[in-house]
C-alpha positions in Angstrom: 9.9 -16.8 37.5 10.1 -19.7 39.2 6.7 -21.4 40.4 7.3 -24.2 43.3 5.0 -26.8 43.0 3.8 -28.2 46.3 3.8 -31.5 47.3 0.0 -33.0 47.4 0.9 -34.7 50.6 0.6 -31.1 52.2 -3.1 -30.9 51.5 -6.2 -32.3 53.9 -9.4 -32.5 52.8 -12.1 -33.1 55.4 -15.5 -33.9 53.9 -19.7 -33.7 55.5 -20.9 -36.6 55.5 -24.7 -36.6 54.5 -25.9 -35.5 51.1 -22.3 -34.5 50.2 -20.6 -38.0 50.2 -24.0 -39.9 49.5 -28.3 -39.2 49.5 -29.0 -38.9 53.0 -32.4 -40.3 50.6 -30.4 -43.9 50.3 -30.4 -44.0 54.0 -33.9 -42.9 54.5 -35.4 -45.8 52.2 -32.6 -48.2 53.9 -34.7 -47.1 56.9 -38.1 -47.3 55.7 -37.1 -50.4 54.1 -36.1 -52.1 56.9 -39.0 -51.3 59.4 -41.8 -52.1 56.4 -40.2 -55.7 56.5 -40.7 -56.0 60.3 -44.2 -54.8 60.5 -44.8 -56.7 57.3 -43.5 -60.2 58.9 -44.3 -59.7 62.4 -48.6 -58.2 61.5 -49.4 -59.8 58.2 -49.5 -56.8 55.9 -47.9 -56.1 52.8 -47.4 -53.0 51.0 -45.9 -51.1 54.2 -42.6 -49.5 52.1 -44.8 -48.2 49.4 -47.4 -46.7 51.7 -44.1 -45.4 53.8 -42.8 -43.3 51.0 -46.0 -42.3 49.7 -46.1 -40.3 53.4 -43.3 -38.9 53.0 -42.9 -37.7 49.7 -46.7 -36.6 51.0 -44.3 -34.2 53.5 -46.3 -36.0 56.1 -45.2 -37.5 59.7 -44.4 -41.2 58.5 -44.6 -42.9 61.7 -47.6 -41.4 62.6 -49.5 -41.9 59.5 -48.5 -45.8 60.0 -49.5 -45.7 63.2 -53.1 -44.3 62.5 -53.5 -46.2 59.5 -52.8 -50.2 61.3 -53.5 -51.5 64.6 -49.6 -52.3 65.3 -51.1 -52.0 69.0 -47.4 -52.6 70.8 -45.0 -50.5 68.6 -44.7 -46.7 69.5 -43.2 -43.4 67.5 -40.4 -43.8 69.9 -39.6 -47.5 68.8 -39.9 -46.2 65.0 -37.3 -43.7 65.8 -34.9 -45.9 67.4 -35.4 -48.6 64.6 -34.5 -45.9 61.9 -31.9 -44.8 63.5 -29.7 -47.5 64.9 -30.5 -49.6 61.2 -27.8 -51.0 59.8 -27.8 -49.7 56.1 -28.1 -50.5 52.9 -25.8 -47.7 51.5 -22.9 -47.8 49.1 -20.7 -45.0 47.6 -21.6 -44.3 44.2 -19.2 -44.7 41.5 -18.1 -41.2 41.1 -17.6 -40.7 44.8 -15.1 -43.5 45.3 -13.1 -42.6 42.1 -13.0 -38.9 43.9 -12.0 -40.8 47.1 -10.0 -43.3 45.9 -7.9 -40.5 43.8 -7.2 -38.3 46.4 -6.1 -41.4 48.9 -3.6 -42.2 46.2 -2.1 -38.9 45.9 -1.2 -39.6 49.9 -3.9 -37.0 51.3 -5.2 -37.1 54.1 -8.7 -37.3 54.8 -11.3 -36.8 56.8 -14.8 -36.4 57.8 -16.4 -33.9 60.2 -20.2 -34.4 60.4 -23.3 -33.8 62.7 -26.0 -36.4 63.8 -25.9 -39.0 66.8 -23.1 -41.4 67.1 -24.5 -44.9 66.2 -26.5 -43.7 63.7 -23.4 -42.1 61.8 -21.0 -44.8 62.8 -23.0 -47.3 61.0 -23.4 -45.0 57.9 -19.0 -44.7 58.1 -19.2 -48.9 58.5 -21.2 -49.1 55.1 -19.9 -46.6 53.3 -16.5 -48.2 53.7 -15.3 -45.2 54.7 -12.3 -46.0 57.1 -10.7 -47.5 54.0 -10.1 -43.6 53.1 -9.9 -42.3 56.9 -8.3 -43.0 60.2 -10.2 -43.2 63.6 -8.6 -39.8 64.6 -9.7 -37.7 61.8 -13.5 -39.1 61.8 -15.3 -35.9 63.9 -19.0 -37.3 64.9 -21.0 -34.2 66.6 -22.6 -36.5 69.3 -19.3 -37.8 70.2 -17.4 -35.1 70.2 -19.2 -33.2 72.0 -20.2 -30.1 69.9 -21.9 -29.4 66.5 -20.1 -27.9 63.4 -22.1 -24.4 64.1 -19.5 -24.2 67.4 -16.6 -24.6 65.5 -14.3 -26.6 68.1 -14.2 -29.7 65.6 -13.1 -27.5 62.8 -10.3 -25.7 65.4 -9.5 -29.1 66.0 -8.5 -29.9 63.4 -6.9 -26.3 62.4 -4.3 -27.1 65.6 -3.8 -30.1 64.2 -3.0 -29.8 61.0 -3.0 -26.3 60.3 1.0 -25.6 60.4 2.1 -26.2 56.9 -1.3 -27.7 55.4 -3.8 -26.3 53.2 -6.8 -27.4 54.2 -10.0 -28.0 52.3 -13.7 -28.7 53.3 -16.0 -30.4 51.2 -20.0 -30.1 52.2 -23.7 -29.4 50.8 -25.3 -26.6 53.3 -24.4 -22.9 53.5 -26.0 -22.8 57.0 -23.7 -24.6 59.1 -20.8 -25.8 56.9 -18.9 -23.4 55.9 -18.6 -20.5 58.3 -15.5 -21.9 60.6 -13.3 -23.0 57.9 -14.0 -19.8 55.8 -13.0 -17.7 59.3 -10.3 -20.4 59.8 -9.0 -19.7 56.0 -9.2 -22.9 54.7 -10.5 -23.9 50.8 -14.7 -24.3 51.2 -16.2 -26.2 48.3 -20.0 -27.1 48.1 -21.5 -30.1 46.1 -24.5 -28.9 44.9 -27.4 -29.9 45.3 -28.6 -32.8 41.9 -32.4 -32.6 43.4 -32.2 -35.8 45.6 -31.0 -33.8 48.8 -33.1 -34.1 51.7 -32.5 -30.5 53.1 -32.9 -27.7 50.6 -29.8 -25.6 49.5 -30.4 -22.7 50.8 -27.4 -19.6 49.5 -29.2 -16.6 51.0 -27.1 -16.4 53.9 -24.5 -14.2 55.0 -21.2 -13.8 52.9 -19.1 -15.6 55.6 -21.0 -18.5 55.5 -20.9 -18.9 51.6 -18.6 -21.8 50.1 -15.7 -20.0 48.2 -16.4 -23.0 45.2 -19.6 -24.8 44.1 -19.2 -28.0 41.6 -21.7 -30.1 40.4 -19.7 -33.5 40.8 -17.7 -34.6 43.5 -15.5 -35.5 40.8 -14.6 -32.0 40.4 -13.1 -32.1 43.7 -10.1 -33.3 41.9 -9.6 -30.7 39.8 -9.9 -28.0 42.3 -7.0 -30.2 44.2 -4.8 -29.6 41.1 -5.7 -26.1 41.0 -4.4 -25.1 44.1 -0.9 -27.3 43.8 1.2 -24.4 43.7 2.1 -22.2 46.4 
């Protein structure tokens, strides 16, 4: 029996962004630091970042609590939300994620991104993380810019139309509620990066079987092993 080794170049790997390629809590903390710095400088206060983190850890509405605790007369919740969403985040890929993307890129595997979120917010994250070193512009799908969220399936269908012929497509995400149903239906290989305790939103696997990932990995570097495992026709 002859086993045919297929080229790595017939592999296509698309990723979710938040809590898959980096921890979303890092974005949250970056935004809080930025807002706290502005408040401290302009209102002559101290300890605002620690205060905001305290509200967040207690499950409270951070901006409501902040405005209720201090006379920030010309600031509104709308102002604070805008700052949160539009600030330039100080975030970075961890070493494991960078090694994984470097390995995949070096193998000639086409990489892409399908993420829900606001265009400017997600673009700022992408820029800060240096992801355009790995993803072509045409392979970055942001729901607001594309006009469709993941659960509607249009971004996945567009990828299928562009790359489905003769390629094996992988989708790597973290949220069974919206990440895997469509790629499963399209015949992709679906992989869930398990929560290491830092995810902002809880990871729920009590969903319909059609929404479950085919593989679960504890570390994103394990993706490289799965790619190798699926390198045979």
